[in-house]
C-alpha positions as a LaTeX table, in Angstrom:
\begin{tabular}{lrrr}
\hline
Residue & $x$ (\AA) & $y$ (\AA) & $z$ (\AA) \\
\hline
Met1 & 0.00 & 0.00 & 0.00 \\
Gln2 & 1.32 & 3.43 & $-0.92$ \\
Pro3 & 1.71 & 6.08 & 1.77 \\
Ala4 & $-1.09$ & 8.61 & 2.11 \\
Arg5 & $-0.60$ & 11.98 & 0.45 \\
Thr6 & $-1.63$ & 15.42 & 1.59 \\
Leu7 & $-3.57$ & 17.81 & $-0.61$ \\
Thr8 & $-4.23$ & 21.45 & 0.16 \\
Ile9 & $-7.19$ & 23.08 & $-1.52$ \\
Lys10 & $-6.88$ & 26.83 & $-1.98$ \\
Asn11 & $-9.67$ & 29.32 & $-2.61$ \\
Leu12 & $-12.47$ & 26.86 & $-1.86$ \\
Pro13 & $-15.73$ & 28.74 & $-2.27$ \\
Ser14 & $-17.79$ & 29.02 & 0.92 \\
Ala15 & $-20.83$ & 27.43 & $-0.73$ \\
Ile16 & $-18.85$ & 24.30 & $-1.59$ \\
His17 & $-17.39$ & 24.15 & 1.91 \\
Arg18 & $-20.88$ & 24.40 & 3.43 \\
Arg19 & $-22.24$ & 21.65 & 1.18 \\
Leu20 & $-19.29$ & 19.38 & 1.91 \\
Ala21 & $-19.73$ & 19.96 & 5.65 \\
Ala22 & $-23.45$ & 19.17 & 5.37 \\
Arg23 & $-22.72$ & 15.98 & 3.41 \\
Ala24 & $-20.10$ & 14.98 & 5.97 \\
Ala25 & $-22.64$ & 15.40 & 8.77 \\
Glu26 & $-25.26$ & 13.38 & 6.82 \\
His27 & $-22.78$ & 10.55 & 6.33 \\
Glu28 & $-21.37$ & 10.86 & 9.86 \\
Arg29 & $-17.86$ & 11.49 & 8.51 \\
Ser30 & $-15.24$ & 14.12 & 9.06 \\
Leu31 & $-14.95$ & 16.82 & 6.44 \\
Asn32 & $-11.66$ & 15.29 & 5.29 \\
Ser33 & $-13.22$ & 11.83 & 4.94 \\
Glu34 & $-16.14$ & 13.30 & 2.98 \\
Val35 & $-13.80$ & 15.06 & 0.57 \\
Ile36 & $-11.90$ & 11.81 & 0.03 \\
Ala37 & $-15.18$ & 9.93 & $-0.58$ \\
Cys38 & $-16.31$ & 12.56 & $-3.09$ \\
Leu39 & $-12.99$ & 12.52 & $-4.92$ \\
Lys40 & $-12.92$ & 8.73 & $-4.96$ \\
Ala41 & $-16.45$ & 8.57 & $-6.41$ \\
Ala42 & $-15.52$ & 11.12 & $-9.07$ \\
Val43 & $-12.20$ & 9.72 & $-10.25$ \\
Met44 & $-12.42$ & 6.01 & $-9.47$ \\
Ala45 & $-15.82$ & 5.31 & $-11.00$ \\
Glu46 & $-15.80$ & 2.86 & $-13.86$ \\
Arg47 & $-16.88$ & 4.25 & $-17.18$ \\
Ile48 & $-20.04$ & 2.76 & $-18.55$ \\
Asp49 & $-19.86$ & 1.32 & $-22.04$ \\
Pro50 & $-23.19$ & 2.41 & $-23.55$ \\
Glu51 & $-23.13$ & $-0.31$ & $-26.21$ \\
Ala52 & $-22.51$ & $-3.05$ & $-23.63$ \\
Leu53 & $-25.34$ & $-1.66$ & $-21.50$ \\
Leu54 & $-27.70$ & $-1.62$ & $-24.48$ \\
Asp55 & $-26.68$ & $-5.15$ & $-25.45$ \\
Arg56 & $-27.49$ & $-6.34$ & $-21.91$ \\
Ala57 & $-30.85$ & $-4.54$ & $-21.96$ \\
Arg58 & $-31.72$ & $-6.10$ & $-25.31$ \\
Ala59 & $-30.74$ & $-9.56$ & $-24.06$ \\
Leu60 & $-32.92$ & $-9.13$ & $-20.96$ \\
Arg61 & $-35.80$ & $-7.95$ & $-23.11$ \\
Arg62 & $-35.46$ & $-11.09$ & $-25.29$ \\
Glu63 & $-35.34$ & $-13.29$ & $-22.17$ \\
Met64 & $-38.48$ & $-11.69$ & $-20.74$ \\
Lys65 & $-40.49$ & $-11.70$ & $-23.97$ \\
Gly66 & $-43.72$ & $-13.57$ & $-23.40$ \\
Arg67 & $-43.16$ & $-13.84$ & $-19.63$ \\
Ile68 & $-44.71$ & $-10.52$ & $-18.69$ \\
Ser69 & $-47.40$ & $-8.52$ & $-20.43$ \\
Asp70 & $-47.22$ & $-4.82$ & $-21.22$ \\
Ile71 & $-49.99$ & $-4.21$ & $-18.67$ \\
Glu72 & $-48.08$ & $-6.08$ & $-15.95$ \\
Leu73 & $-44.93$ & $-4.15$ & $-16.82$ \\
Arg74 & $-46.76$ & $-0.81$ & $-16.60$ \\
Arg75 & $-48.24$ & $-1.78$ & $-13.24$ \\
Ala76 & $-44.82$ & $-2.79$ & $-11.92$ \\
Lys77 & $-43.26$ & 0.46 & $-13.13$ \\
Ser78 & $-45.92$ & 2.60 & $-11.49$ \\
Arg79 & $-46.14$ & 0.65 & $-8.24$ \\
Gly80 & $-45.38$ & 2.92 & $-5.34$ \\
Arg81 & $-45.58$ & 6.08 & $-7.39$ \\
Pro82 & $-48.12$ & 8.79 & $-6.60$ \\
\hline
\end{tabular}
């Protein structure tokens, strides 16, 4: 494991600081831990391959064909919605 690094952020707008502090409180983390979580989510997220996602959706649609009616699908989609 590599040693931890230190990063100083200069000229952080107050609005961003307030929102980070609020998020940290919501997640019961320190401000530093929240910043690390936000950065990790932003830079470590895997890129989605749109074609692979569409291929998977099409395959699922083929698998489900004939198993569920359009009416049942509409009911399932709207269940729990106002």
